[in-house]
C-alpha positions as CSV (number, residue, x, y, z in Angstrom):
1,X,57.9,-119.9,-91.5
2,X,56.6,-119.0,-94.9
3,X,56.2,-116.1,-97.3
4,X,52.9,-115.0,-98.9
5,X,51.9,-112.5,-101.5
6,X,48.7,-111.5,-103.1
7,X,48.2,-109.0,-105.9
8,X,45.1,-107.3,-107.6
9,X,46.6,-105.4,-110.5
10,X,45.6,-103.8,-113.7
11,X,47.5,-106.3,-115.9
12,X,48.7,-109.9,-115.8
13,X,50.2,-110.4,-112.3
14,X,52.1,-113.7,-112.6
15,X,55.5,-112.1,-113.2
16,X,55.0,-109.6,-110.4
17,X,54.0,-112.5,-108.1
18,X,57.2,-114.3,-109.2
19,X,59.4,-111.2,-108.5
20,X,57.7,-110.7,-105.1
21,X,58.3,-114.3,-104.1
22,X,62.0,-114.0,-105.0
23,X,62.1,-111.2,-102.5
24,X,60.6,-113.5,-99.9
25,X,62.6,-116.6,-100.8
26,X,64.5,-116.4,-97.5
27,X,61.3,-117.3,-95.8
28,X,61.1,-120.8,-97.4
29,X,63.0,-122.8,-99.9
30,X,61.1,-126.1,-99.8
31,X,58.2,-125.4,-102.1
32,X,56.9,-122.5,-104.2
33,X,53.5,-121.9,-105.8
34,X,51.4,-119.3,-107.7
35,X,47.6,-119.3,-108.4
36,X,45.8,-116.8,-110.6
37,X,42.2,-116.4,-111.7
38,X,40.8,-115.6,-115.1
39,X,37.8,-116.6,-117.2
40,X,36.1,-118.1,-114.2
41,X,38.8,-120.6,-113.4
42,X,41.9,-120.9,-111.3
43,X,45.3,-121.4,-112.9
44,X,47.8,-123.1,-110.5
45,X,51.4,-124.1,-110.6
46,X,53.2,-125.3,-107.4
47,X,55.8,-127.9,-106.3
48,X,59.1,-128.5,-104.7
49,X,62.0,-126.2,-105.1
50,X,62.9,-122.5,-105.0
51,X,61.1,-119.9,-107.0
52,X,63.7,-119.6,-109.7
53,X,64.3,-123.3,-110.0
54,X,60.6,-124.3,-110.2
55,X,59.0,-121.8,-112.5
56,X,59.8,-121.6,-116.2
57,X,58.8,-119.3,-119.0
58,X,56.1,-121.7,-120.0
59,X,54.3,-121.0,-116.7
60,X,53.4,-117.5,-117.8
61,X,51.2,-119.0,-120.6
62,X,49.3,-120.9,-117.8
63,X,49.1,-118.3,-115.0
64,X,46.8,-115.8,-116.6
65,X,44.8,-113.2,-114.7
66,X,45.0,-109.8,-113.0
67,X,44.6,-111.3,-109.6
68,X,46.7,-113.9,-107.9
69,X,48.4,-115.3,-104.8
70,X,51.9,-116.7,-104.3
71,X,53.7,-118.7,-101.6
72,X,57.1,-120.0,-100.5
73,X,57.2,-122.6,-97.8
74,X,59.3,-124.5,-95.3
75,X,57.2,-127.1,-93.5
76,X,56.1,-127.0,-89.9
77,X,52.9,-129.1,-90.1
78,X,53.3,-131.7,-92.9
79,X,56.4,-133.3,-94.2
80,X,57.1,-131.0,-97.1
81,X,55.7,-133.3,-99.8
82,X,54.7,-131.6,-103.1
83,X,51.0,-132.0,-102.3
84,X,51.6,-129.9,-99.2
85,X,52.8,-126.9,-101.4
86,X,50.6,-123.8,-101.3
87,X,48.4,-122.1,-102.5
88,X,45.3,-124.3,-102.0
89,X,41.9,-123.8,-103.5
90,X,38.4,-125.3,-103.2
91,X,35.4,-125.1,-105.5
92,X,32.7,-125.4,-102.9
93,X,30.5,-123.6,-102.0
94,X,32.2,-121.3,-104.4
95,X,35.8,-120.9,-105.5
96,X,38.3,-119.8,-102.9
97,X,42.2,-119.8,-103.2
98,X,44.4,-119.2,-100.2
99,X,48.0,-119.0,-99.0
100,X,49.1,-118.5,-95.4
101,X,52.1,-118.0,-93.1
102,X,51.8,-119.5,-89.6
103,X,50.8,-122.6,-87.8
104,X,47.5,-123.9,-86.6
105,X,47.9,-125.5,-83.2
106,X,44.5,-127.2,-83.1
107,X,44.9,-128.5,-86.6
108,X,43.9,-132.1,-85.8
109,X,40.8,-131.1,-83.8
110,X,39.6,-128.8,-86.6
111,X,40.3,-131.4,-89.3
112,X,38.2,-133.9,-87.4
113,X,35.4,-131.4,-87.1
114,X,35.4,-130.6,-90.8
115,X,35.3,-134.2,-91.8
116,X,32.8,-135.3,-89.2
117,X,30.4,-132.4,-89.0
118,X,30.9,-130.3,-92.1
119,X,31.4,-133.2,-94.5
120,X,34.5,-131.5,-96.0
121,X,37.4,-133.6,-97.2
122,X,41.0,-132.8,-96.1
123,X,43.5,-134.3,-98.6
124,X,46.8,-133.2,-97.3
125,X,48.6,-132.6,-94.0
126,X,49.0,-128.9,-94.5
127,X,47.2,-126.8,-92.0
128,X,46.2,-124.1,-94.5
129,X,43.7,-126.6,-96.0
130,X,41.9,-126.6,-92.6
131,X,41.7,-122.7,-92.7
132,X,40.5,-122.9,-96.3
133,X,37.7,-125.3,-95.6
134,X,36.7,-123.5,-92.4
135,X,36.5,-120.3,-94.4
136,X,34.5,-121.9,-97.2
137,X,32.1,-123.6,-94.7
138,X,31.6,-120.4,-92.8
139,X,31.1,-118.3,-95.9
140,X,28.3,-120.7,-96.9
141,X,26.7,-120.4,-93.5
142,X,27.0,-116.7,-93.3
143,X,25.6,-116.3,-96.8
144,X,22.5,-118.2,-95.7
145,X,21.9,-116.1,-92.7
146,X,18.9,-113.8,-93.0
147,X,20.6,-111.2,-90.8
148,X,23.4,-110.6,-93.4
149,X,23.5,-109.2,-96.9
150,X,25.8,-110.8,-99.4
151,X,29.1,-108.9,-99.8
152,X,31.7,-107.7,-97.5
153,X,29.6,-108.1,-94.3
154,X,29.1,-111.8,-95.2
155,X,32.9,-112.2,-95.7
156,X,33.8,-110.4,-92.5
157,X,31.3,-112.5,-90.5
158,X,32.8,-115.7,-91.9
159,X,36.4,-114.5,-91.0
160,X,35.1,-113.7,-87.5
161,X,33.9,-117.3,-87.1
162,X,37.2,-118.7,-88.4
163,X,39.1,-116.5,-85.9
164,X,37.0,-117.9,-83.1
165,X,37.9,-121.5,-84.0
166,X,41.5,-121.4,-85.1
167,X,44.2,-121.4,-82.4
168,X,47.6,-120.4,-83.5
169,X,49.2,-117.9,-85.9
170,X,48.1,-117.1,-89.4
171,X,48.5,-114.3,-91.9
172,X,46.3,-115.3,-94.9
173,X,45.7,-114.0,-98.4
174,X,42.7,-115.3,-100.3
175,X,40.8,-114.8,-103.5
176,X,37.1,-115.5,-103.5
177,X,35.9,-116.1,-107.1
178,X,33.5,-113.5,-108.3
179,X,34.0,-111.3,-105.2
180,X,37.6,-110.1,-104.6
181,X,40.8,-110.3,-102.7
182,X,40.8,-110.9,-99.0
183,X,43.6,-110.8,-96.3
184,X,43.4,-111.3,-92.6
185,X,45.7,-111.7,-89.7
186,X,45.4,-113.6,-86.4
187,X,44.1,-111.5,-83.3
188,X,47.6,-111.3,-81.8
189,X,49.3,-110.4,-85.1
190,X,52.0,-113.1,-84.5
191,X,53.0,-113.4,-88.1
192,X,53.6,-110.2,-90.2
193,X,51.5,-109.0,-93.1
194,X,51.8,-105.8,-95.1
195,X,49.3,-104.0,-97.3
196,X,50.4,-101.8,-100.1
197,X,48.8,-99.8,-102.9
198,X,49.7,-97.7,-105.9
199,X,46.5,-96.2,-107.3
200,X,44.0,-99.0,-107.8
201,X,46.6,-101.7,-107.7
202,X,46.9,-103.6,-104.4
203,X,49.3,-106.0,-102.8
204,X,49.6,-108.0,-99.6
205,X,52.9,-109.5,-98.6
206,X,54.7,-111.0,-95.6
207,X,57.4,-108.3,-95.7
208,X,57.7,-104.7,-96.9
209,X,60.7,-105.7,-99.1
210,X,58.4,-107.4,-101.5
211,X,56.2,-104.3,-101.8
212,X,59.3,-102.1,-102.3
213,X,60.6,-104.4,-105.1
214,X,57.3,-104.1,-106.9
215,X,57.0,-100.3,-106.4
216,X,54.3,-100.2,-103.8
217,X,55.5,-97.1,-101.8
218,X,52.3,-96.6,-99.9
219,X,51.9,-99.3,-97.3
220,X,50.8,-100.2,-93.8
221,X,50.6,-103.3,-91.6
222,X,47.4,-105.3,-91.5
223,X,46.5,-105.0,-87.9
224,X,46.2,-107.9,-85.5
225,X,42.7,-109.4,-86.0
226,X,42.0,-107.2,-89.0
227,X,40.5,-108.3,-92.3
228,X,40.9,-106.3,-95.5
229,X,38.8,-106.9,-98.6
230,X,39.1,-105.5,-102.1
231,X,36.0,-106.1,-104.2
232,X,35.9,-106.4,-108.0
233,X,35.3,-102.6,-108.3
234,X,38.6,-102.2,-106.4
235,X,36.9,-100.7,-103.4
236,X,38.8,-101.4,-100.1
237,X,36.9,-102.4,-96.9
238,X,38.6,-103.2,-93.7
239,X,37.6,-104.2,-90.2
240,X,39.3,-105.1,-87.0
241,X,37.3,-108.2,-86.2
242,X,39.0,-109.7,-83.2
243,X,41.9,-107.8,-81.7
244,X,43.9,-109.1,-78.7
245,X,47.1,-107.9,-77.2
246,X,49.7,-107.7,-80.0
247,X,52.3,-110.4,-79.7
248,X,54.5,-110.1,-82.8
249,X,57.1,-112.9,-83.3
250,X,60.4,-111.6,-82.0
251,X,62.3,-114.1,-84.0
252,X,61.3,-112.2,-87.2
253,X,63.6,-109.3,-86.1
254,X,66.4,-111.6,-84.9
255,X,66.6,-114.0,-87.8
256,X,63.8,-114.5,-90.3
257,X,63.1,-111.1,-91.9
258,X,65.3,-109.3,-94.3
259,X,67.2,-106.4,-92.7
260,X,65.7,-104.0,-95.3
261,X,62.1,-104.9,-94.2
262,X,59.9,-102.9,-91.9
263,X,57.6,-105.1,-89.7
264,X,55.0,-103.6,-87.5
265,X,56.6,-100.2,-87.4
266,X,60.1,-101.5,-86.7
267,X,63.0,-101.4,-89.2
268,X,64.7,-104.8,-89.0
269,X,68.1,-103.3,-89.7
270,X,67.7,-100.8,-86.8
271,X,66.5,-103.6,-84.4
272,X,69.6,-105.7,-85.3
273,X,71.9,-102.8,-84.8
274,X,70.5,-102.1,-81.4
275,X,70.8,-105.8,-80.5
276,X,74.6,-105.4,-81.1
277,X,74.7,-102.4,-78.7
278,X,72.9,-104.4,-76.1
279,X,75.1,-107.4,-76.6
280,X,78.2,-105.2,-76.3
281,X,77.2,-104.3,-72.7
282,X,77.1,-108.0,-71.8
283,X,80.5,-108.7,-73.5
284,X,82.1,-105.8,-71.6
285,X,80.6,-107.0,-68.3
286,X,82.2,-110.4,-68.8
287,X,85.6,-108.7,-69.4
288,X,86.0,-110.3,-72.8
289,X,88.6,-108.5,-75.0
290,X,88.6,-109.8,-78.6
291,X,91.0,-108.7,-81.3
292,X,88.3,-108.9,-84.0
293,X,84.6,-109.3,-84.3
294,X,83.2,-111.5,-87.0
295,X,79.6,-112.3,-88.0
296,X,78.2,-115.7,-88.9
297,X,76.7,-114.7,-92.2
298,X,74.2,-113.4,-93.1
299,X,71.6,-112.4,-90.4
300,X,74.2,-111.5,-87.7
301,X,76.1,-109.0,-89.9
302,X,74.3,-105.9,-88.6
303,X,74.5,-107.0,-85.0
304,X,78.2,-107.8,-85.3
305,X,79.0,-104.4,-86.9
306,X,77.2,-102.6,-84.1
307,X,78.9,-104.8,-81.5
308,X,82.3,-104.1,-82.9
309,X,81.7,-100.3,-83.0
310,X,80.5,-100.4,-79.4
311,X,83.6,-102.3,-78.3
312,X,86.1,-100.3,-80.4
313,X,87.3,-103.5,-82.0
314,X,87.8,-104.1,-85.8
315,X,84.9,-105.8,-87.7
316,X,86.0,-108.3,-90.2
317,X,84.3,-110.8,-92.6
318,X,86.1,-113.9,-91.5
319,X,83.6,-116.5,-92.9
320,X,82.7,-116.4,-96.5
321,X,79.3,-117.9,-97.5
322,X,78.6,-120.0,-100.5
323,X,75.7,-118.1,-102.0
324,X,74.3,-121.3,-103.7
325,X,73.5,-123.0,-100.4
326,X,70.4,-122.0,-98.6
327,X,69.6,-121.0,-95.0
328,X,70.6,-123.9,-92.8
329,X,67.9,-123.2,-90.2
330,X,65.1,-123.9,-92.7
331,X,66.7,-126.9,-94.2
332,X,66.2,-130.5,-93.1
333,X,68.0,-131.2,-89.8
334,X,70.5,-133.6,-91.2
335,X,71.8,-130.8,-93.4
336,X,73.7,-129.4,-90.5
337,X,76.5,-131.5,-92.0
338,X,76.8,-129.0,-94.9
339,X,78.0,-126.1,-92.7
340,X,81.6,-126.8,-93.7
341,X,80.5,-126.6,-97.4
342,X,78.5,-123.4,-96.8
343,X,81.2,-121.4,-94.9
344,X,84.9,-121.0,-95.6
345,X,87.2,-119.2,-93.3
346,X,89.5,-116.3,-94.3
347,X,92.7,-117.5,-92.5
348,X,94.6,-114.2,-92.8
349,X,91.9,-112.5,-90.6
350,X,91.6,-115.4,-88.1
351,X,95.1,-116.9,-87.5
352,X,96.6,-116.0,-84.2
353,X,93.7,-113.7,-83.1
354,X,91.1,-113.7,-80.4
355,X,87.9,-113.9,-82.4
356,X,84.5,-112.9,-81.2
357,X,81.9,-114.7,-83.4
358,X,78.4,-113.3,-83.5
359,X,75.4,-115.4,-84.5
360,X,71.6,-114.8,-84.3
361,X,70.9,-117.8,-82.0
362,X,71.8,-121.2,-80.7
363,X,69.1,-123.8,-81.1
364,X,70.4,-127.4,-81.2
365,X,74.0,-126.3,-81.0
366,X,75.3,-128.5,-83.9
367,X,75.7,-125.5,-86.2
368,X,77.5,-123.4,-83.6
369,X,79.8,-126.3,-82.8
370,X,80.7,-126.8,-86.5
371,X,81.4,-123.1,-87.0
372,X,83.6,-122.9,-84.0
373,X,85.5,-126.0,-85.1
374,X,86.0,-124.4,-88.5
375,X,87.4,-121.2,-87.1
376,X,89.6,-123.1,-84.6
377,X,91.2,-125.1,-87.4
378,X,91.8,-121.8,-89.2
379,X,94.3,-120.9,-86.4
380,X,92.3,-118.7,-84.0
381,X,94.1,-118.1,-80.7
382,X,90.8,-118.0,-78.8
383,X,87.1,-118.1,-79.9
384,X,84.4,-116.2,-78.1
385,X,80.8,-116.8,-79.2
386,X,77.9,-114.3,-78.8
387,X,74.2,-114.9,-79.5
388,X,71.9,-112.0,-80.6
389,X,69.1,-113.8,-78.8
390,X,68.5,-115.1,-75.3
391,X,68.8,-118.9,-74.7
392,X,66.1,-120.8,-76.6
393,X,64.3,-123.2,-74.2
394,X,60.7,-123.7,-75.2
395,X,59.0,-125.2,-78.3
396,X,57.4,-122.8,-80.9
397,X,53.9,-123.7,-82.0
398,X,53.4,-120.6,-84.2
399,X,55.4,-121.5,-87.4
400,X,59.1,-121.8,-86.5
401,X,60.5,-125.3,-86.9
402,X,61.5,-125.9,-83.3
403,X,58.5,-127.7,-81.8
404,X,60.1,-130.3,-79.5
405,X,61.7,-129.7,-76.1
406,X,64.5,-132.1,-77.0
407,X,65.7,-129.7,-79.7
408,X,67.0,-127.0,-77.4
409,X,70.5,-127.2,-76.1
410,X,69.8,-124.5,-73.4
411,X,66.7,-126.2,-72.0
412,X,68.5,-128.2,-69.3
413,X,72.0,-126.8,-69.5
414,X,73.8,-123.9,-67.8
415,X,75.7,-121.4,-70.0
416,X,79.1,-122.8,-69.0
417,X,77.9,-126.3,-70.0
418,X,76.7,-125.0,-73.4
419,X,80.0,-123.2,-73.8
420,X,82.0,-126.4,-73.3
421,X,79.7,-128.4,-75.6
422,X,80.0,-126.1,-78.5
423,X,83.7,-125.6,-77.9
424,X,83.9,-121.9,-77.2
425,X,86.3,-120.3,-74.8
426,X,83.6,-117.9,-73.7
427,X,79.9,-117.8,-74.5
428,X,77.7,-114.7,-74.2
429,X,73.9,-114.7,-74.6
430,X,71.7,-111.7,-75.1
431,X,69.1,-111.1,-72.3
432,X,65.3,-111.1,-72.9
433,X,65.2,-107.6,-71.6
434,X,68.0,-106.6,-74.0
435,X,66.0,-108.0,-76.9
436,X,62.9,-106.1,-75.9
437,X,64.8,-102.8,-75.6
438,X,66.4,-103.3,-79.0
439,X,63.2,-104.2,-80.9
440,X,61.1,-101.1,-80.6
441,X,59.1,-99.0,-83.1
442,X,61.0,-96.7,-85.4
443,X,61.2,-93.0,-84.8
444,X,58.6,-90.7,-86.3
445,X,61.2,-89.5,-88.8
446,X,61.2,-92.9,-90.4
447,X,58.0,-92.0,-92.3
448,X,56.5,-95.5,-91.8
449,X,52.7,-95.6,-91.6
450,X,51.0,-98.0,-89.2
451,X,53.6,-97.6,-86.4
452,X,52.4,-99.0,-83.1
453,X,53.7,-99.8,-79.7
454,X,53.4,-103.5,-79.1
455,X,54.7,-106.4,-77.1
456,X,56.3,-109.5,-78.6
457,X,55.9,-113.2,-78.5
458,X,58.9,-114.5,-76.5
459,X,57.5,-117.9,-75.8
460,X,60.5,-119.7,-77.2
461,X,62.6,-118.0,-74.6
462,X,60.4,-117.9,-71.5
463,X,57.4,-120.2,-72.2
464,X,54.9,-117.3,-72.2
465,X,52.6,-118.4,-75.1
466,X,50.1,-115.9,-76.5
467,X,47.4,-118.5,-77.0
468,X,46.1,-121.5,-75.0
469,X,48.3,-124.6,-75.4
470,X,46.6,-127.9,-74.8
471,X,49.2,-130.4,-73.3
472,X,47.7,-133.2,-75.4
473,X,48.2,-131.2,-78.5
474,X,51.8,-130.4,-77.5
475,X,52.5,-134.1,-77.1
476,X,51.0,-134.9,-80.5
477,X,53.0,-132.2,-82.2
478,X,56.2,-133.3,-80.6
479,X,55.6,-136.9,-81.5
480,X,54.9,-135.9,-85.2
481,X,58.1,-133.9,-85.4
482,X,60.3,-136.6,-83.7
483,X,59.0,-139.2,-86.2
484,X,59.8,-136.8,-89.1
């Protein structure tokens, strides 16, 4: 999972890109990058680290221009080396810069095609470089077609050909030198992408919170399969090029997105609140009667608050998070050991009580086990554990770093076995049906443009993948991830 932003402003945009990326920092803490364009050349700074740790005041003297793209990343394809940091750019057949959020499933196949047939060189293991070179190649081909005029039609034709070849998820923001700013989203709309404007200033971002921060009050979602192009005269053109049944990533609402974001017409906060109400029904059905409900900070807070209200049980902050340690899910796997340094129990709220802990999910189980052990040592009389999501059982090939079957505790275990393994007295999972009921478009009173009724990608729970999955490609991806 990554965060992207692209701005076409009326003044230097580097600091706005920086502020927007800080708003998206929760989507990736491995690398950060910004590219701008001025005086017929790209200006690029990217590398390992968070936005605030990597960029310095000296960078504003380098990153000149009224148009630019930014990115924060945690790796899914590639090992997270500095050369895999985004944005990327190419000079041929004309300059194009790009940043993307998602994951290209047929990356290896497309890489071989580009090298063998298109004579384009791929220098990194980052899948966005494949999208970049495909787009550049197809722009060159479309430009030569006698059936098309140069301009937006050429660009949309090139994007169409890219969509026909790329299998996976992708929300892309690009700048084409001498032409304008381009954004497009995969036909299922798996990864989010927002479009905002204030007058003749335009911004694309992974989440609405980045647009809010920068003062872009008018906004809508880029639709599944849609391309939006802003030319150098700041004229906006858009076209739904290849739209399939919407399958938005359900994990965005459960874990990845900020609660103050709106994604595809759904307030994340409202979705998490309703997840708590759904979870309360399952807790009651099990006859579990806790003395207190506590969230595992931060993503489970809203769900835990709603759950506590529905049960009529006090809500307490029993685990205090060290703000200077990042999100454990998007860190390297051996960093699970840092849970005890990230969370510290409030003993006066735990000791002698039956505690219901609420977390967003259980993947490998190591984090849940460590948290339960921490609360047990703080003197809890009993520990119940509730997951906002259903059991995770299937690999994700669309940009969440859980791509091997071996990673999932729930794949070959019953609930009582998982309960024993993580050390809980009772374990309650959300149901898939409950998740779908909870994550629904906001009411008309919310004032959000671009609302739509849609279905969601639940492949990591039930194996129902939105796109075709080649078994050989699955084996290759699993082998790559295991070796990492």
